[in-house]
VOPAGU-2260 file (C-alpha; in pm, 1 decimal, decimal comma):
REM VOPAGU-2260
SITE   aa  ch    i         X         Y         Z
SITE  MET   A    0    8401,0    1380,0   -3193,1
SITE  SER   A    1    8449,1    1313,1   -2854,6
SITE  ILE   A    2    8045,0    1275,3   -2718,6
SITE  LEU   A    3    7994,9     927,3   -2841,0
SITE  ALA   A    4    7617,7     897,9   -2754,4
SITE  ALA   A    5    7412,0     987,9   -2427,5
SITE  VAL   A    6    7130,0     849,7   -2252,3
SITE  VAL   A    7    6844,8     934,1   -2026,9
SITE  VAL   A    8    6795,2     682,3   -1820,7
SITE  PRO   A    9    6602,2     611,1   -1422,0
SITE  HIS   A   10    6719,5     480,1   -1098,8
SITE  PRO   A   11    6508,0     313,4    -917,3
SITE  PRO   A   12    6638,6      59,6    -672,0
SITE  ILE   A   13    6343,1    -170,7    -694,1
SITE  ILE   A   14    6473,8    -284,8   -1029,3
SITE  LEU   A   15    6741,8    -427,4    -886,3
SITE  PRO   A   16    6687,5    -836,8    -797,3
SITE  GLU   A   17    6834,9    -796,8    -458,0
SITE  ILE   A   18    6645,3    -537,3    -386,0
SITE  GLY   A   19    6280,3    -558,7    -553,1
SITE  ARG   A   20    6276,4    -952,9    -482,8
SITE  GLY   A   21    6039,1   -1029,6    -724,6
SITE  GLU   A   22    5902,1    -673,1    -748,2
SITE  GLU   A   23    6158,8    -586,7   -1015,6
SITE  ILE   A   24    5987,0    -761,8   -1257,0
SITE  LYS   A   25    5710,9    -552,1   -1278,3
SITE  ILE   A   26    5865,8    -275,2   -1434,7
SITE  SER   A   27    6026,1    -550,2   -1688,5
SITE  ALA   A   28    6046,4    -319,8   -1996,8
SITE  THR   A   29    6233,8     -65,2   -1819,5
SITE  SER   A   30    6556,1    -327,3   -1688,8
SITE  ASP   A   31    6510,9    -511,9   -2035,7
SITE  ALA   A   32    6566,5    -171,8   -2192,6
SITE  TYR   A   33    6810,6    -101,3   -1921,8
SITE  LYS   A   34    6997,0    -363,4   -2082,3
SITE  LYS   A   35    7001,4    -268,7   -2422,3
SITE  ILE   A   36    7179,9      52,4   -2390,4
SITE  SER   A   37    7408,1     -84,7   -2152,9
SITE  GLU   A   38    7580,2    -336,2   -2400,5
SITE  LYS   A   39    7583,7     -31,1   -2654,7
SITE  ILE   A   40    7769,8     131,7   -2427,5
SITE  VAL   A   41    7980,7    -128,2   -2397,9
SITE  ALA   A   42    8032,4    -205,0   -2732,2
SITE  LEU   A   43    8163,5     217,8   -2813,6
SITE  ASN   A   44    8437,8     138,5   -2604,2
SITE  PRO   A   45    8447,4     471,4   -2406,8
SITE  ASP   A   46    8705,3     569,2   -2226,7
SITE  THR   A   47    8532,8     821,3   -1957,8
SITE  ILE   A   48    8106,3     735,4   -1878,8
SITE  ILE   A   49    7971,4    1132,1   -1748,3
SITE  ILE   A   50    7690,2    1073,2   -1476,6
SITE  THR   A   51    7464,8    1351,6   -1351,3
SITE  SER   A   52    7262,9    1245,3   -1080,8
SITE  PRO   A   53    6972,7    1427,5    -890,4
SITE  HIS   A   54    7134,3    1226,7    -582,4
SITE  SER   A   55    7464,9    1349,4    -613,3
SITE  ILE   A   56    7603,6    1633,1    -358,5
SITE  MET   A   57    7379,4    1952,2    -520,5
SITE  TYR   A   58    7365,4    2328,8    -406,6
SITE  ALA   A   59    7175,0    2599,8    -527,1
SITE  ASP   A   60    7435,7    2815,9    -731,2
SITE  TYR   A   61    7691,7    2534,7    -769,1
SITE  PHE   A   62    7746,1    2216,5    -961,6
SITE  HIS   A   63    7941,9    2005,1    -763,1
SITE  ILE   A   64    8225,1    1754,0    -929,8
SITE  SER   A   65    8318,8    1471,6    -710,0
SITE  PRO   A   66    8699,9    1515,9    -665,3
SITE  GLY   A   67    8929,8    1242,6    -565,3
SITE  LYS   A   68    9089,5     951,6    -740,3
SITE  SER   A   69    8865,5     718,9    -678,4
SITE  ALA   A   70    8474,2     618,1    -490,8
SITE  GLU   A   71    8269,3     329,0    -405,3
SITE  GLY   A   72    7914,7     282,2    -224,9
SITE  ASN   A   73    7688,8       2,7    -189,1
SITE  PHE   A   74    7289,3     -33,0    -123,0
SITE  SER   A   75    7306,2     -72,6     248,4
SITE  LYS   A   76    7002,2     160,6     229,0
SITE  PHE   A   77    6836,7     -40,3      65,0
SITE  HIS   A   78    6923,8    -373,4     276,9
SITE  ALA   A   79    7133,3    -524,2      27,5
SITE  PRO   A   80    7493,2    -414,6     141,7
SITE  GLN   A   81    7609,9    -694,8    -111,9
SITE  VAL   A   82    7608,0    -528,8    -392,1
SITE  GLU   A   83    7908,0    -286,7    -398,6
SITE  LEU   A   84    8051,6    -114,5    -663,9
SITE  LYS   A   85    8386,6     116,9    -703,1
SITE  ILE   A   86    8464,1     399,0    -982,3
SITE  ASN   A   87    8769,1     544,7   -1075,1
SITE  TYR   A   88    8736,1     918,7   -1149,3
SITE  ASP   A   89    8892,9    1077,7   -1424,2
SITE  THR   A   90    9099,3    1340,4   -1271,9
SITE  GLU   A   91    9253,7    1546,5   -1542,1
SITE  PHE   A   92    8897,2    1595,2   -1685,8
SITE  VAL   A   93    8754,4    1695,7   -1368,6
SITE  LYS   A   94    9022,0    1934,8   -1300,1
SITE  LYS   A   95    9001,1    2087,3   -1645,3
SITE  LEU   A   96    8633,0    2088,9   -1627,6
SITE  SER   A   97    8639,1    2294,8   -1320,9
SITE  ASP   A   98    8865,9    2540,0   -1441,0
SITE  LYS   A   99    8713,0    2600,9   -1758,8
SITE  ALA   A  100    8339,0    2640,3   -1617,7
SITE  MET   A  101    8492,0    2938,0   -1340,3
SITE  ASN   A  102    8650,0    3081,3   -1669,3
SITE  GLU   A  103    8318,2    3120,8   -1834,4
SITE  ASN   A  104    8100,0    3231,9   -1511,8
SITE  ILE   A  105    7955,3    2908,5   -1418,8
SITE  PRO   A  106    7986,8    2821,4   -1083,3
SITE  ALA   A  107    8136,9    2411,1   -1060,8
SITE  GLY   A  108    8409,3    2243,5    -886,0
SITE  VAL   A  109    8507,0    2016,4    -647,5
SITE  LEU   A  110    8456,4    2236,2    -364,6
SITE  GLY   A  111    8172,2    2153,4     -61,3
SITE  GLU   A  112    8176,5    1746,9     -55,4
SITE  LYS   A  113    7978,5    1634,8     210,8
SITE  ASN   A  114    8000,6    1267,6     130,0
SITE  SER   A  115    8200,2    1110,4     -77,3
SITE  GLU   A  116    7988,8     780,4    -114,9
SITE  LEU   A  117    7833,4     689,6    -492,3
SITE  ASP   A  118    7439,4     787,7    -452,4
SITE  HIS   A  119    7186,9     533,6    -580,9
SITE  GLY   A  120    7122,6     815,5    -887,4
SITE  THR   A  121    7496,5     664,6    -973,5
SITE  MET   A  122    7467,0     320,4    -861,0
SITE  ILE   A  123    7192,1     200,5   -1073,2
SITE  PRO   A  124    7313,4     273,0   -1404,8
SITE  LEU   A  125    7703,8     171,9   -1292,9
SITE  ARG   A  126    7512,6    -165,3   -1177,1
SITE  PHE   A  127    7389,1    -241,3   -1551,1
SITE  LEU   A  128    7668,9    -154,9   -1746,4
SITE  GLU   A  129    7893,7    -376,5   -1490,9
SITE  GLN   A  130    7675,7    -683,4   -1598,8
SITE  ALA   A  131    7681,1    -573,3   -1950,0
SITE  GLY   A  132    8098,9    -647,4   -1922,0
SITE  LEU   A  133    8189,7    -339,0   -1874,9
SITE  ASP   A  134    8561,2    -295,7   -1823,4
SITE  PHE   A  135    8599,9     -48,6   -1454,4
SITE  GLU   A  136    8960,5     -49,3   -1444,9
SITE  LYS   A  137    8968,1      86,0   -1775,2
SITE  VAL   A  138    8678,7     312,4   -1787,3
SITE  LYS   A  139    8722,7     611,8   -1599,3
SITE  PHE   A  140    8432,5     841,1   -1453,9
SITE  LEU   A  141    8290,1    1172,8   -1370,3
SITE  ARG   A  142    7989,8    1211,3   -1111,3
SITE  ILE   A  143    7813,8    1597,1   -1114,2
SITE  GLY   A  144    7521,2    1719,1    -926,8
SITE  LEU   A  145    7285,4    1928,5   -1015,2
SITE  SER   A  146    7195,0    2277,6    -870,6
SITE  GLY   A  147    6956,9    2540,3    -834,2
SITE  LEU   A  148    7073,6    2738,4   -1137,9
SITE  SER   A  149    6857,5    2810,8   -1423,0
SITE  ALA   A  150    6753,4    2568,3   -1722,8
SITE  ALA   A  151    7008,6    2848,5   -1907,8
SITE  ASP   A  152    7281,7    2787,5   -1657,9
SITE  HIS   A  153    7246,2    2383,9   -1709,2
SITE  TYR   A  154    7293,2    2361,3   -2026,3
SITE  ASN   A  155    7568,0    2589,3   -2086,1
SITE  PHE   A  156    7726,1    2365,3   -1831,9
SITE  GLY   A  157    7661,9    2067,1   -2078,2
SITE  LYS   A  158    7845,8    2286,7   -2338,4
SITE  ILE   A  159    8136,4    2302,6   -2121,4
SITE  ILE   A  160    8139,3    1930,7   -2081,9
SITE  SER   A  161    8142,5    1886,5   -2438,5
SITE  LYS   A  162    8460,8    2126,5   -2464,4
SITE  VAL   A  163    8646,5    1979,5   -2213,4
SITE  SER   A  164    8578,2    1644,2   -2416,3
SITE  ASP   A  165    8687,0    1768,2   -2710,0
SITE  GLU   A  166    9021,1    1921,8   -2591,2
SITE  LEU   A  167    9091,8    1585,8   -2383,9
SITE  GLY   A  168    9008,1    1389,2   -2734,2
SITE  ARG   A  169    8848,7    1170,6   -2458,5
SITE  LYS   A  170    8560,3     924,0   -2642,7
SITE  ILE   A  171    8312,1     986,3   -2395,2
SITE  ILE   A  172    7938,9     856,2   -2288,3
SITE  PHE   A  173    7692,3    1066,0   -2139,2
SITE  VAL   A  174    7454,5     958,0   -1903,2
SITE  ALA   A  175    7184,0    1129,2   -1755,6
SITE  SER   A  176    7038,9    1005,9   -1482,2
SITE  GLY   A  177    6661,9    1106,3   -1332,6
SITE  ASP   A  178    6289,3     987,3   -1259,2
SITE  LEU   A  179    6039,4    1150,2   -1420,9
SITE  SER   A  180    5686,1    1256,9   -1189,6
SITE  HIS   A  181    5678,5    1092,5    -871,1
SITE  LYS   A  182    5295,8    1167,8    -848,6
SITE  LEU   A  183    5151,1     966,1   -1136,9
SITE  LYS   A  184    4939,7     751,8    -929,1
SITE  PRO   A  185    4679,7     773,4    -571,8
SITE  LYS   A  186    4845,1     456,8    -411,5
SITE  GLY   A  187    5200,0     522,3    -511,2
SITE  ALA   A  188    5390,1     637,3    -255,3
SITE  TYR   A  189    5353,9     999,2    -345,7
SITE  GLY   A  190    5009,7    1026,3    -448,1
SITE  PHE   A  191    4885,8    1151,8    -754,2
SITE  VAL   A  192    4835,0    1503,5    -931,2
SITE  GLU   A  193    4737,9    1564,1   -1288,0
SITE  GLU   A  194    5059,2    1709,3   -1366,9
SITE  GLY   A  195    5202,7    1413,2   -1298,2
SITE  PRO   A  196    5135,7    1191,2   -1615,8
SITE  LYS   A  197    5126,5    1544,7   -1807,7
SITE  PHE   A  198    5511,4    1614,6   -1746,0
SITE  ASP   A  199    5618,4    1258,4   -1821,7
SITE  SER   A  200    5428,3    1301,1   -2155,2
SITE  GLU   A  201    5562,2    1637,8   -2211,6
SITE  VAL   A  202    5954,3    1503,8   -2119,6
SITE  MET   A  203    5954,5    1199,0   -2297,6
SITE  GLU   A  204    5822,0    1369,8   -2635,6
SITE  ASN   A  205    6037,0    1687,3   -2594,4
SITE  LEU   A  206    6325,9    1400,7   -2580,5
SITE  SER   A  207    6222,4    1188,7   -2823,3
SITE  SER   A  208    6161,5    1379,7   -3116,2
SITE  GLY   A  209    6521,5    1575,1   -2997,9
SITE  ASP   A  210    6324,7    1948,2   -2896,0
SITE  PHE   A  211    6591,4    2063,2   -2650,5
SITE  LEU   A  212    6405,6    2436,4   -2660,4
SITE  LYS   A  213    6085,4    2282,1   -2583,2
SITE  LEU   A  214    6266,0    2083,3   -2275,1
SITE  LEU   A  215    6438,4    2392,7   -2153,5
SITE  THR   A  216    6093,0    2611,8   -2119,9
SITE  MET   A  217    5866,5    2362,0   -1983,5
SITE  ASP   A  218    5599,0    2542,8   -1747,3
SITE  TYR   A  219    5760,2    2557,4   -1415,9
SITE  ASN   A  220    5461,7    2480,8   -1234,1
SITE  LEU   A  221    5407,8    2180,1   -1362,3
SITE  CYS   A  222    5747,4    2055,9   -1290,0
SITE  ASN   A  223    5710,2    2161,2    -911,9
SITE  ARG   A  224    5362,5    2010,9    -925,1
SITE  ALA   A  225    5469,1    1651,5   -1046,6
SITE  ALA   A  226    5726,6    1631,2    -819,2
SITE  GLU   A  227    6018,9    1588,3   -1107,2
SITE  CYS   A  228    6363,8    1474,3   -1013,9
SITE  GLY   A  229    6566,8    1421,7   -1314,2
SITE  LEU   A  230    6527,6    1745,5   -1523,2
SITE  ARG   A  231    6777,7    1935,3   -1469,4
SITE  SER   A  232    7037,7    1633,8   -1523,7
SITE  PHE   A  233    6871,8    1602,0   -1865,5
SITE  TRP   A  234    6912,2    1990,7   -1938,0
SITE  ILE   A  235    7269,2    1928,2   -1881,3
SITE  MET   A  236    7318,1    1651,6   -2133,4
SITE  ALA   A  237    7112,5    1869,7   -2378,2
SITE  GLY   A  238    7420,2    2145,1   -2326,9
SITE  ALA   A  239    7643,2    1877,7   -2418,4
SITE  LEU   A  240    7477,0    1785,9   -2682,2
SITE  ASP   A  241    7448,9    2162,6   -2819,5
SITE  ASN   A  242    7497,6    2181,8   -3220,6
SITE  LYS   A  243    7516,9    1802,2   -3262,1
SITE  LYS   A  244    7312,7    1602,2   -3514,6
SITE  ILE   A  245    7146,8    1343,8   -3290,1
SITE  SER   A  246    6868,5    1040,6   -3339,2
SITE  ALA   A  247    6672,0     967,6   -3034,5
SITE  GLU   A  248    6525,6     643,9   -2939,1
SITE  LYS   A  249    6273,1     623,0   -2680,2
SITE  LEU   A  250    6330,7     208,6   -2574,4
SITE  SER   A  251    6087,6     242,4   -2267,9
SITE  TYR   A  252    5867,4     426,5   -2042,6
SITE  GLU   A  253    5658,5     260,9   -1736,9
SITE  GLY   A  254    5486,9     411,1   -1386,2
SITE  THR   A  255    5434,4      81,4   -1236,2
SITE  PHE   A  256    5552,7     214,6    -922,2
SITE  GLY   A  257    5377,1     567,4    -899,5
SITE  VAL   A  258    5685,6     709,7   -1029,0
SITE  GLY   A  259    5766,7     760,6   -1376,2
SITE  TYR   A  260    6085,3     573,8   -1551,2
SITE  GLY   A  261    6211,4     656,5   -1909,2
SITE  ILE   A  262    6440,1     552,6   -2107,6
SITE  ILE   A  263    6608,9     710,7   -2378,1
SITE  PHE   A  264    6937,6     628,9   -2666,5
SITE  PHE   A  265    7072,3     934,2   -2823,9
SITE  ASP   A  266    7303,0     862,8   -3129,7
SITE  ILE   A  267    7541,1    1150,8   -3207,4
SITE  LEU   A  268    7539,4    1144,8   -3628,7
SITE  GLY   A  269    7768,6    1466,4   -3717,0
SITE  GLU   A  270    7745,7    1830,7   -3689,0
SITE  ASP   A  271    7389,8    2063,1   -3657,9
SITE  SER   A  272    7448,8    2441,4   -3665,7
SITE  GLU   A  273    7092,8    2482,3   -3622,7
SITE  ARG   A  274    7039,5    2279,4   -3275,2
SITE  ASN   A  275    7189,7    2612,6   -3080,1
SITE  PHE   A  276    6980,0    2608,1   -2809,7
SITE  ALA   A  277    7095,8    2822,7   -2581,9
SITE  GLU   A  278    7073,6    3081,4   -2859,3
SITE  LYS   A  279    6720,5    3011,1   -2929,1
SITE  LEU   A  280    6638,9    2984,8   -2529,2
SITE  SER   A  281    6795,9    3347,2   -2555,7
SITE  GLU   A  282    6522,3    3460,6   -2796,3
SITE  PHE   A  283    6272,0    3276,6   -2625,6
SITE  LYS   A  284    6321,0    3444,8   -2334,0
SITE  LYS   A  285    6309,7    3817,1   -2485,6
SITE  ILE   A  286    5982,4    3721,1   -2660,3
SITE  GLU   A  287    5846,6    3609,6   -2364,8
SITE  LEU   A  288    5967,1    3906,1   -2162,9
SITE  GLU   A  289    5783,7    4126,9   -2386,6
SITE  LYS   A  290    5498,2    3951,3   -2380,7
SITE  ARG   A  291    5459,0    3982,0   -1951,3
SITE  LYS   A  292    5528,8    4368,4   -2000,8
SITE  ASN   A  293    5244,5    4367,3   -2234,2
SITE  LEU   A  294    5026,5    4198,8   -2036,3
SITE  GLU   A  295    5120,0    4382,6   -1696,3
SITE  ASP   A  296    4886,8    4627,6   -1536,9
SITE  ASP   A  297    4965,6    4958,2   -1341,3
SITE  TYR   A  298    5081,3    4761,1    -992,6
SITE  ILE   A  299    5299,7    4512,9   -1142,3
SITE  LYS   A  300    5434,4    4795,1   -1350,3
SITE  LEU   A  301    5513,1    5023,7   -1084,9
SITE  ALA   A  302    5703,6    4668,6    -855,7
SITE  ARG   A  303    5923,5    4659,3   -1159,7
SITE  HIS   A  304    5993,7    5014,3   -1172,6
SITE  SER   A  305    6088,1    5079,7    -818,7
SITE  LEU   A  306    6283,5    4721,7    -788,9
SITE  GLU   A  307    6499,8    4810,4   -1178,9
SITE  PHE   A  308    6546,6    5186,4   -1059,4
SITE  PHE   A  309    6673,3    5066,9    -770,6
SITE  VAL   A  310    6906,6    4790,1    -864,0
SITE  LYS   A  311    7067,6    5013,0   -1152,8
SITE  ASN   A  312    7094,5    5368,1    -967,7
SITE  HIS   A  313    7113,0    5221,9    -583,1
SITE  LYS   A  314    6848,9    5442,5    -462,6
SITE  PRO   A  315    6466,1    5480,1    -468,2
SITE  ALA   A  316    6258,8    5606,2    -737,4
SITE  GLU   A  317    6009,0    5843,4    -716,0
SITE  LEU   A  318    5682,8    5767,3    -773,8
SITE  PRO   A  319    5542,6    5812,9   -1136,6
SITE  LYS   A  320    5275,9    6021,1   -1233,7
SITE  ASN   A  321    4949,8    5917,3   -1395,5
SITE  LEU   A  322    4852,5    5643,1   -1160,7
SITE  PRO   A  323    4494,8    5514,6   -1127,4
SITE  ALA   A  324    4285,7    5687,3    -828,8
SITE  GLU   A  325    4272,8    5370,5    -658,4
SITE  MET   A  326    4673,6    5311,2    -591,5
SITE  ILE   A  327    4709,4    5712,6    -521,6
SITE  SER   A  328    4370,3    5734,4    -263,8
SITE  ARG   A  329    4360,9    5480,6     -77,7
SITE  ARG   A  330    4559,6    5315,3     217,2
SITE  ALA   A  331    4682,5    4881,7     236,2
SITE  GLY   A  332    4924,0    4680,7     320,2
SITE  ALA   A  333    5103,3    4526,0      16,4
SITE  PHE   A  334    5313,9    4237,5     -42,6
SITE  VAL   A  335    5575,4    4201,8    -303,5
SITE  SER   A  336    5677,6    3896,4    -442,6
SITE  LEU   A  337    5946,7    3793,2    -678,7
SITE  HIS   A  338    6027,6    3482,1    -861,1
SITE  LYS   A  339    6300,8    3360,7   -1110,1
SITE  ASP   A  340    6332,8    3038,8   -1295,7
SITE  GLY   A  341    6012,8    2879,5   -1091,1
SITE  ASN   A  342    6155,8    2958,7    -753,4
SITE  LEU   A  343    6078,0    3209,3    -480,5
SITE  ARG   A  344    6346,2    3530,0    -532,9
SITE  GLY   A  345    6264,6    3745,2    -253,5
SITE  CYS   A  346    5909,3    3863,7     -88,6
SITE  ILE   A  347    5843,8    4148,8     184,1
SITE  GLY   A  348    5565,4    4329,9     267,5
SITE  THR   A  349    5390,6    4505,6     547,0
SITE  ILE   A  350    5022,4    4347,2     714,5
SITE  PHE   A  351    4898,4    4702,2     774,3
SITE  PRO   A  352    4960,8    5008,6     581,5
SITE  THR   A  353    5303,0    5235,5     649,7
SITE  GLN   A  354    5275,2    5467,5     367,2
SITE  LYS   A  355    5016,0    5740,5     265,8
SITE  ASN   A  356    4893,6    5514,0     -15,4
SITE  ILE   A  357    4928,9    5192,1    -179,7
SITE  ALA   A  358    5162,0    5329,1    -440,5
SITE  GLU   A  359    5377,4    5411,1    -181,2
SITE  GLU   A  360    5342,1    5126,9     -37,1
SITE  ILE   A  361    5452,0    4926,0    -334,4
SITE  LEU   A  362    5732,1    5141,7    -471,1
SITE  GLN   A  363    5939,0    5036,1     -99,4
SITE  ASN   A  364    5815,5    4723,1     -95,7
SITE  ALA   A  365    5964,4    4645,9    -449,8
SITE  ILE   A  366    6248,4    4748,9    -313,7
SITE  SER   A  367    6280,7    4536,9      26,1
SITE  ALA   A  368    6169,3    4223,3    -152,6
SITE  CYS   A  369    6513,3    4284,0    -392,2
SITE  SER   A  370    6745,5    4409,7    -139,8
SITE  ARG   A  371    6623,0    4328,3     242,8
SITE  ASP   A  372    6489,5    3962,6     233,4
SITE  PRO   A  373    6712,8    3773,6     507,8
SITE  ARG   A  374    6703,0    3445,0     247,8
SITE  PHE   A  375    6836,8    3610,6     -74,0
SITE  SER   A  376    7092,1    3798,0    -178,3
SITE  LEU   A  377    7051,6    4135,7    -340,9
SITE  VAL   A  378    6890,8    4119,6    -694,5
SITE  GLU   A  379    7156,0    4193,5    -946,1
SITE  ILE   A  380    7081,3    4349,4   -1277,6
SITE  SER   A  381    7194,1    4035,8   -1480,5
SITE  GLU   A  382    6860,2    3899,4   -1336,6
SITE  LEU   A  383    6638,3    4200,4   -1383,0
SITE  ASP   A  384    6454,4    4013,2   -1726,6
SITE  ASP   A  385    6442,1    3668,5   -1534,3
SITE  ILE   A  386    6195,4    3839,6   -1254,1
SITE  ILE   A  387    5834,4    3719,6   -1248,4
SITE  TYR   A  388    5620,9    3994,1   -1006,5
SITE  SER   A  389    5318,3    3947,6    -802,8
SITE  VAL   A  390    5144,7    4203,9    -619,7
SITE  ASP   A  391    4930,3    4133,3    -363,0
SITE  ILE   A  392    4723,4    4430,1    -171,2
SITE  LEU   A  393    4621,9    4311,2     223,9
SITE  GLU   A  394    4225,3    4370,6     271,5
SITE  GLU   A  395    4186,4    4423,0     677,1
SITE  PRO   A  396    4306,4    4133,2     848,0
SITE  GLU   A  397    3987,3    3924,2    1033,7
SITE  ARG   A  398    4034,5    3786,8    1410,8
SITE  ILE   A  399    3919,3    3409,4    1402,0
SITE  PHE   A  400    3933,3    3137,1    1649,3
SITE  SER   A  401    3955,5    2810,5    1449,4
SITE  GLU   A  402    4131,4    2672,4    1216,7
SITE  LYS   A  403    3805,5    2587,9    1046,8
SITE  ASP   A  404    3723,6    2956,8     935,2
SITE  LEU   A  405    4058,4    2940,7     694,0
SITE  ASP   A  406    4080,7    2833,4     337,8
SITE  VAL   A  407    4450,4    2753,9     190,4
SITE  LYS   A  408    4320,1    2893,5    -137,9
SITE  LYS   A  409    4066,7    3221,3     -10,1
SITE  PHE   A  410    4242,0    3334,9     285,2
SITE  GLY   A  411    4599,4    3407,5     426,2
SITE  VAL   A  412    4658,9    3368,4     768,3
SITE  ILE   A  413    4847,0    3538,9    1041,3
SITE  VAL   A  414    4937,3    3399,0    1331,7
SITE  GLU   A  415    5060,2    3525,6    1678,8
SITE  ASN   A  416    5205,6    3442,3    2003,8
SITE  ASN   A  417    5379,2    3679,1    2281,9
SITE  GLY   A  418    5466,1    3975,0    2002,1
SITE  ARG   A  419    5594,0    3656,1    1789,0
SITE  ARG   A  420    5396,9    3755,7    1424,0
SITE  GLY   A  421    5404,1    3565,6    1076,8
SITE  LEU   A  422    5172,8    3555,6     802,9
SITE  LEU   A  423    5134,1    3349,3     489,1
SITE  LEU   A  424    4968,9    3472,9     205,9
SITE  PRO   A  425    4697,0    3246,4      38,9
SITE  ASP   A  426    4702,9    3046,0    -256,8
SITE  LEU   A  427    5058,7    2943,7    -280,5
SITE  GLU   A  428    5193,7    2722,0    -490,5
SITE  GLY   A  429    5235,5    2390,2    -341,4
SITE  ILE   A  430    5064,7    2500,4     -36,0
SITE  ASP   A  431    4718,6    2279,9     -62,2
SITE  THR   A  432    4604,5    2235,5     345,8
SITE  VAL   A  433    4534,2    2473,9     595,9
SITE  GLU   A  434    4774,3    2277,8     856,7
SITE  GLU   A  435    5051,1    2364,2     625,6
SITE  GLN   A  436    4945,6    2684,1     570,8
SITE  ILE   A  437    4986,4    2805,0     991,5
SITE  SER   A  438    5284,7    2517,8    1007,2
SITE  ILE   A  439    5504,7    2759,1     713,2
SITE  ALA   A  440    5329,1    3092,5     925,9
SITE  LYS   A  441    5517,4    2954,5    1224,1
SITE  GLN   A  442    5828,4    2909,4    1108,8
SITE  LYS   A  443    5849,1    3219,1     951,8
SITE  ALA   A  444    5772,4    3386,7    1335,1
SITE  ASN   A  445    6004,7    3096,8    1538,3
SITE  ILE   A  446    5664,4    3004,3    1706,0
SITE  GLY   A  447    5708,8    2666,9    1774,8
SITE  VAL   A  448    5491,1    2331,8    1641,3
SITE  ARG   A  449    5310,5    2302,0    1965,7
SITE  GLU   A  450    5298,4    2620,3    2112,2
SITE  LYS   A  451    4943,7    2820,5    2039,1
SITE  VAL   A  452    4861,3    3048,6    1849,6
SITE  ASN   A  453    4607,8    3322,1    1790,9
SITE  LEU   A  454    4509,8    3386,9    1430,3
SITE  TRP   A  455    4371,5    3597,7    1137,7
SITE  ARG   A  456    4267,7    3554,5     813,4
SITE  PHE   A  457    4263,4    3776,5     537,8
SITE  GLU   A  458    4169,3    3821,9     181,3
SITE  VAL   A  459    4419,6    4005,7    -109,3
SITE  ILE   A  460    4361,7    4130,1    -479,3
SITE  ARG   A  461    4637,6    3969,6    -615,6
SITE  HIS   A  462    4815,8    4118,6    -917,4
SITE  ARG   A  463    5032,2    3907,0   -1168,0
């Protein structure tokens, strides 16, 4: 078995005495645990160490594998330029991994490198390994960035890493670098939300228990609100441990500075065909899809019908029969929003009615949301089961003359300046203030930050 062990580690620069200058003492449990796992890694005598880092190059739809023969970096960004590190890459592994990933329809490779310098998410574990006596001339490395792709894609990429490890016969240590929530304390650098501690608790429990299905299916809103850092790194690691019997040891968890730092060591004990979480995830998603469909009202069902028919047949669907009377008799503007894997996948709508009734408005705007939103590519057939819909029916906008008349949870906003008009719906995830709401609406209309605007507010009836 090529993968000898895996570890989950954080990457706070303050943990290094050269940077912390005494503050590192406040997270001594993390430092002690880091030293312990570093010594264990050195004792395992690996050929190659694979590090996944949230601070390496990241693309929305591509896993970046650092190219070249070597790379170096230092902590000058953290006022410690004297702390320098250099590693040699396992070029054979990089080539084989890139080829195999593309052959298995996982977009990964060495393209698009913007900066070859090592990032701190990579260098923090390297520094501890160096201090534990790892021979950097003997051991080679892979540095891999994360992506905006799904949990399943990250997991399957991890499976490919494991396959390549076996094919090359390398003795591998997998280092999943990633902090947890950044919103654990009101006086922390990023503030506090109640989802922060909850996220950390769930992640540490899911990792410590080896329940990777729960790790892969964590609530996206919880993760986004918690401002997490390392979840995707952990997903890849979980994939690399697919079908493996593991023993997980939680060594430490701290949130002293308002950011969660967890360290867990995974020992590989053999094979376990029951730990096939890619298949379990697929079954889970099928069940969740049926649950969603059973809960959808007529507005959501119509949006789904319109979008799926268009994607499959490349033409608009006809309006279904037996729709509720209010959808046929009433006219109103409507927005159809699409989400996938917790991220926006398309949103198009009309402020005022353009069709003869609400049903026709939804029918047309669902097509636009999947094919005419300039921020996104056309929704593909393979994505249909992952799309989550919401439909907003707009009440007539009301002219207002002060931002004090807005409420980010209750009212949407329309901004206008010399014919440029932008709209933002109410009660959107991550938008907590009127100032943010107006700013984003201005951006959508290409209106400058300091330009004055006319304001309208509106309420919506939201279907989801």
